[in-house]
C-alpha positions as CSV (number, residue, x, y, z in Angstrom):
1,X,-9.2,-18.1,16.4
2,X,-6.5,-20.2,14.8
3,X,-3.5,-18.1,13.7
4,X,0.1,-18.0,12.8
5,X,1.7,-15.5,15.1
6,X,5.1,-13.7,14.8
7,X,6.4,-12.5,18.2
8,X,9.3,-9.8,18.3
9,X,11.4,-8.9,21.1
10,X,13.0,-5.4,21.5
11,X,15.5,-3.9,23.9
12,X,14.8,-0.6,25.9
13,X,15.9,1.4,22.9
14,X,13.4,-0.5,20.7
15,X,16.3,-2.3,18.8
16,X,15.1,-5.8,17.5
17,X,16.6,-8.6,19.7
18,X,14.7,-11.6,18.3
19,X,11.6,-13.1,16.7
20,X,9.7,-16.4,16.9
21,X,6.9,-17.7,14.9
22,X,4.2,-20.2,16.4
23,X,0.8,-21.6,15.5
24,X,-1.7,-21.0,18.1
25,X,-5.2,-19.9,19.0
26,X,-5.8,-16.5,20.3
27,X,-8.8,-15.0,22.1
28,X,-10.1,-11.6,20.7
29,X,-10.7,-9.3,23.6
30,X,-11.5,-6.2,21.6
31,X,-11.9,-5.4,17.9
32,X,-10.3,-2.0,17.6
33,X,-11.9,0.1,14.8
34,X,-9.7,2.8,13.0
35,X,-12.6,5.3,13.2
36,X,-12.8,5.0,17.0
37,X,-9.0,5.0,17.5
38,X,-8.5,8.1,15.4
39,X,-10.6,10.0,18.1
40,X,-7.7,9.7,20.7
41,X,-4.7,8.1,19.0
42,X,-3.5,10.9,16.9
43,X,-0.5,13.2,16.3
44,X,-1.5,15.2,19.5
45,X,-1.4,12.1,21.6
46,X,2.1,11.2,20.1
47,X,3.4,14.5,20.8
48,X,2.1,14.4,24.5
49,X,3.5,10.9,24.8
50,X,0.1,9.4,26.0
51,X,-3.3,8.5,24.6
52,X,-6.4,8.9,27.0
53,X,-8.5,6.1,25.3
54,X,-8.7,2.4,25.7
55,X,-5.3,0.6,25.3
56,X,-3.7,4.1,25.1
57,X,-0.5,3.1,26.7
58,X,-0.1,0.1,24.6
59,X,-0.7,2.0,21.4
60,X,1.9,4.6,22.3
61,X,4.5,1.7,22.8
62,X,3.4,0.1,19.5
63,X,3.9,3.5,17.8
64,X,7.3,3.8,19.2
65,X,8.1,0.3,18.0
66,X,6.8,1.0,14.6
67,X,8.8,4.1,14.2
68,X,12.0,2.1,15.2
69,X,11.1,-0.6,12.6
70,X,10.6,2.3,9.9
71,X,14.0,3.8,10.8
72,X,15.5,0.2,10.6
73,X,14.4,-0.2,7.0
74,X,15.4,3.4,6.1
75,X,12.2,5.2,6.1
76,X,12.4,9.0,5.8
77,X,10.2,10.5,8.6
78,X,10.0,13.7,6.5
79,X,8.8,12.0,3.3
80,X,5.3,13.2,2.0
81,X,2.4,11.0,3.0
82,X,0.0,10.1,0.4
83,X,-3.8,10.9,0.5
84,X,-6.5,8.3,0.2
85,X,-9.8,9.2,-1.6
86,X,-13.2,7.9,-0.6
87,X,-16.2,7.9,-2.9
88,X,-19.8,8.0,-1.8
89,X,-23.2,8.9,-3.1
90,X,-25.2,11.1,-0.7
91,X,-28.8,12.1,-1.6
92,X,-28.0,11.4,-5.2
93,X,-24.8,13.4,-5.3
94,X,-21.3,12.3,-5.6
95,X,-19.0,13.0,-2.7
96,X,-15.2,12.6,-2.9
97,X,-13.4,13.0,0.4
98,X,-9.8,12.6,1.4
99,X,-8.0,11.0,4.3
100,X,-4.3,11.7,4.8
101,X,-2.2,8.6,5.3
102,X,0.7,8.4,7.6
103,X,-1.2,9.0,10.9
104,X,-0.2,7.1,13.9
105,X,-2.7,4.2,13.3
106,X,-1.4,3.9,9.7
107,X,2.2,3.9,10.9
108,X,1.5,1.1,13.4
109,X,-0.3,-1.1,10.8
110,X,1.9,-0.6,7.9
111,X,5.2,-1.1,9.8
112,X,4.1,-4.2,11.6
113,X,2.7,-5.6,8.3
114,X,6.0,-4.9,6.4
115,X,8.0,-6.3,9.4
116,X,6.1,-9.6,9.5
117,X,6.1,-10.1,5.8
118,X,9.7,-9.4,5.6
119,X,10.6,-11.8,8.7
120,X,8.4,-14.6,7.4
121,X,10.0,-14.3,4.0
122,X,13.5,-14.5,5.6
123,X,12.4,-17.5,7.8
124,X,11.2,-19.4,4.5
125,X,14.3,-18.5,2.6
126,X,16.7,-19.3,5.4
127,X,15.2,-22.8,5.7
128,X,15.0,-23.4,1.9
129,X,11.2,-23.5,1.9
130,X,9.7,-22.4,-1.5
131,X,7.6,-19.3,-1.3
132,X,6.4,-16.4,-3.5
133,X,8.0,-13.0,-2.9
134,X,7.2,-9.5,-4.0
135,X,10.4,-7.8,-5.3
136,X,11.2,-4.3,-6.5
137,X,14.4,-3.6,-8.2
138,X,15.2,-0.7,-10.5
139,X,11.7,0.7,-10.0
140,X,10.1,-2.5,-11.4
141,X,7.9,-4.6,-9.1
142,X,7.1,-8.2,-9.8
143,X,6.2,-11.5,-8.1
144,X,9.0,-14.1,-8.0
145,X,10.0,-17.3,-6.3
146,X,13.4,-15.9,-5.4
147,X,13.9,-14.0,-2.2
148,X,15.0,-10.7,-3.9
149,X,15.1,-7.3,-2.2
150,X,12.2,-4.9,-2.3
151,X,13.9,-1.6,-2.7
152,X,10.9,0.6,-2.4
153,X,10.3,-0.9,1.2
154,X,14.0,-1.1,2.1
155,X,13.8,-4.8,3.0
156,X,16.0,-7.7,1.8
157,X,13.1,-9.8,1.0
158,X,9.2,-9.4,1.2
159,X,6.8,-12.2,1.0
160,X,3.1,-11.4,1.3
161,X,1.9,-13.6,4.1
162,X,-0.1,-11.5,6.6
163,X,-3.5,-11.4,4.9
164,X,-4.5,-15.0,3.7
165,X,-8.2,-13.9,3.9
166,X,-7.8,-11.4,1.0
167,X,-4.8,-12.3,-1.1
168,X,-4.2,-15.8,-2.6
169,X,-0.4,-15.3,-2.4
170,X,-0.6,-14.9,1.3
171,X,-2.6,-18.1,1.6
172,X,0.0,-20.0,-0.5
173,X,2.8,-18.6,1.7
174,X,1.0,-19.4,5.0
175,X,0.5,-23.0,3.8
176,X,4.3,-23.2,3.4
177,X,4.9,-21.5,6.7
178,X,2.5,-23.7,8.7
179,X,4.0,-26.9,7.2
180,X,7.4,-25.7,8.1
181,X,6.4,-24.8,11.7
182,X,4.7,-28.1,12.1
183,X,7.8,-30.0,10.8
184,X,5.8,-31.4,7.8
185,X,6.7,-31.4,4.2
186,X,5.6,-28.2,2.7
187,X,3.0,-28.5,-0.3
188,X,5.4,-26.9,-2.7
189,X,9.0,-28.3,-2.7
190,X,12.0,-26.1,-3.7
191,X,14.0,-29.0,-5.4
192,X,11.1,-30.3,-7.3
193,X,11.0,-28.8,-10.7
194,X,7.3,-29.2,-11.2
195,X,6.6,-27.7,-7.9
196,X,8.7,-24.6,-8.6
197,X,7.0,-24.3,-12.0
198,X,3.6,-24.5,-10.2
199,X,4.6,-21.6,-7.8
200,X,5.9,-19.6,-10.7
201,X,2.6,-20.2,-12.5
202,X,0.6,-19.2,-9.3
203,X,2.8,-15.9,-9.1
204,X,2.0,-15.2,-12.7
205,X,-1.6,-15.7,-12.6
206,X,-1.8,-13.7,-9.4
207,X,0.0,-10.8,-11.1
208,X,-2.4,-10.9,-14.0
209,X,-5.5,-11.0,-11.7
210,X,-4.0,-8.3,-9.3
211,X,-3.4,-6.0,-12.4
212,X,-6.9,-6.6,-13.6
213,X,-8.4,-5.6,-10.3
214,X,-6.2,-2.5,-10.1
215,X,-7.2,-1.5,-13.6
216,X,-11.0,-1.9,-12.6
217,X,-10.4,0.2,-9.5
218,X,-8.8,2.9,-11.5
219,X,-11.5,2.9,-14.2
220,X,-14.2,3.0,-11.4
221,X,-12.6,6.0,-9.7
222,X,-11.9,7.8,-13.1
223,X,-15.6,7.4,-14.0
224,X,-16.8,8.9,-10.8
225,X,-14.2,11.7,-11.1
226,X,-15.6,12.5,-14.5
227,X,-19.2,12.5,-13.1
228,X,-17.9,14.7,-10.3
229,X,-16.5,17.4,-12.7
230,X,-20.0,17.8,-14.5
231,X,-21.8,17.7,-11.2
232,X,-19.8,20.5,-9.7
233,X,-19.6,22.5,-13.0
234,X,-15.8,22.3,-13.1
235,X,-14.6,23.6,-16.4
236,X,-10.9,23.8,-15.5
237,X,-8.7,22.6,-12.5
238,X,-5.2,22.7,-11.3
239,X,-2.9,19.8,-12.0
240,X,0.8,18.7,-12.3
241,X,2.6,17.3,-15.3
242,X,3.7,13.7,-14.9
243,X,5.3,13.1,-18.3
244,X,4.5,13.7,-22.0
245,X,0.7,14.3,-22.2
246,X,-0.2,12.9,-18.7
247,X,-1.4,15.3,-16.0
248,X,-2.4,14.4,-12.5
249,X,-5.1,16.5,-10.8
250,X,-4.1,18.2,-7.6
251,X,-7.4,17.5,-5.9
252,X,-8.9,14.4,-7.3
253,X,-7.5,10.9,-8.0
254,X,-7.6,11.7,-11.8
255,X,-4.9,11.3,-14.4
256,X,-5.7,12.5,-17.8
257,X,-4.1,12.7,-21.2
258,X,-4.0,16.0,-22.9
259,X,-5.0,16.5,-26.5
260,X,-1.2,17.2,-27.3
261,X,2.2,17.0,-25.7
262,X,3.0,20.4,-24.2
263,X,6.7,19.3,-23.9
264,X,6.9,20.4,-20.2
265,X,9.1,18.8,-17.6
266,X,7.6,16.6,-14.9
267,X,6.2,18.4,-11.7
268,X,5.2,21.5,-13.8
269,X,2.0,23.1,-12.3
270,X,-0.6,23.6,-15.1
271,X,-4.3,24.4,-15.5
272,X,-6.3,21.8,-17.5
273,X,-9.4,22.8,-19.3
274,X,-12.2,20.2,-19.4
275,X,-13.9,19.6,-22.7
276,X,-16.5,16.9,-23.9
277,X,-16.5,13.9,-21.7
278,X,-17.4,10.3,-22.7
279,X,-18.6,8.2,-19.8
280,X,-18.7,5.0,-21.9
281,X,-15.0,5.2,-22.8
282,X,-14.3,6.8,-19.5
283,X,-12.3,9.5,-21.3
284,X,-12.8,13.1,-22.5
285,X,-11.0,15.9,-24.3
286,X,-8.6,17.9,-22.0
287,X,-6.5,20.8,-23.0
288,X,-3.9,22.9,-21.4
289,X,-4.5,26.5,-20.5
290,X,-1.2,27.8,-21.9
291,X,-1.3,31.3,-20.2
292,X,-1.3,29.8,-16.7
293,X,1.7,27.3,-16.9
294,X,4.1,27.9,-14.1
295,X,7.7,26.8,-13.6
296,X,8.0,23.4,-11.8
297,X,8.4,23.7,-8.0
298,X,11.8,23.0,-6.4
299,X,12.2,19.5,-5.1
């Protein structure tokens, strides 16, 4: 398959010594599926220093590289890993299952993705090639045509480039990257005002579309969570205060607004009472069980 590849070199201690990017064709020998890999590439294999399955030795080395890359950008190995929720309908019933993030496979995939997007962003910026960057400063994330830091990831610049099949911004950045590697004039020129305006407009429209998809996803998950509460006969559940009237469920991907502000600090554990639900508005009446409010947990 035709690809843009980023090669990285490391010394014996897994310190980065250099990178190079090329346009080439690669032969796909194996398509490694996460479900299959999880059977043998897990925390136990990492602790033992070996994985018994196919490409086990290579995966162990990749995990060592990934951990070194994480440490390089300041990732805290002790930070809490998030949980992914999966929704399914089985025999007419809603099933909501969890999958903990941060396992060895997730670490390898996420760290290599962050690395290549940061490196390609740097390559474009260092060579004055216009690109679209994703920046986070003062807890605010936005798309920009300037190579600004992404504080949440701990990298000096971050340009989505690794997934042109699923994000339009990646496709735009790869067009710029491919033109640069070929020694051609990039489609969008940094010194041409109209071109920069076009990139800025692309970034703005992407942000709007990206937010719309995220909102749809949240509504979808919220709808099935409400249906799940009724299905399971759940009249109350444990949650944690976010701020004001907002409470996050401890066991479902569900954030609700209470009928009034309880004036409790963030992270306070509470019990939420489920009232009448409205599937059309994807909302309902949720009240606080005052008697079971607990003090916020330390940390």
